N, C-alpha and C positions, 0 to 999 in steps of 0.2 A: 367611708370611716375615716375620720381623724381622730388618733389617739396620742396625746401628751405623751413625754416617755422625755426623762432627762437626760442632761448628757453623760451621765456616770452609766445608768443601765442600758443605755445606746451601744456603749462601750462595752459593755457586758454579754451583751444579747445580739452583736449586729447580724451574725447570718442570720438570725430567726427572724429579725426584722428587715433583713434583706427579702427574705420568703416573701414574706406578709406584703410585703411590697411590692412585688411581681403580682400578688393576687389583687393587690388594689387597695390596700390599706395604703391611706395617708400619714404620717406622723409628724408631727410639731413638736422640736425639739427646744425642750425648756434648760436654760444656762444661766447659773444663779437668781434662777426664780425668775426668770423672765422667758418669755418664747423669743428662742434669736434663728430657725430658720425651721424652713418644712422638708420633707421627703414625698417626693410625689411618683407616683410609676412615670415613665419614660413615654408613656402613651396613654397618659392620662387627659383625656375631653373636656375635662371639669371645670378646668381653665383654660383662658386664652395662651398658646405658648406665645412665648416674646422673642423673638429674632436677635441675634446679637449687635447686630447694626441698629436696635431701638432701644436696647440697655446703657440706660446712661453712665454705666460704670463702664461700660466696656467701648464708649463714646469718651471718655473721659481724658482731657488733655496730662499731660503729666503734671505734676503738681508738685516734684521735688525733693527730697529726703529729709528727715527727723533734722539734721542739721541748719534745715534754710531757713529757721527762724520762725517757720510759723508754727501751730499749732494742731491738734489733729480736729481741734474745734474751726477750725482756717481751714482742712483739706477737707473736713466732711460740708462745710458750704461752698466750695467750690464744685466737690463730687458729686451732691444732692440739694439744688440749688429748689429754692422753695416756690 
């Protein structure tokens, strides 16, 4: 089961959410009216697990700091190529 929950409610009910996730419930966290991330059980068999070596963000090269002259859009283009 996938349950939408907003970030404010997540903060207020975290212990309950943790308990429900342990029992198999999946949550989609809504932040600023948009889905931001999912909370899933560690042993969730519904989706293929991704290893760190396969994760683009983990493998990304350093892109500099906020004073490197690049915008966040530039950084995203480097981290998440299409």
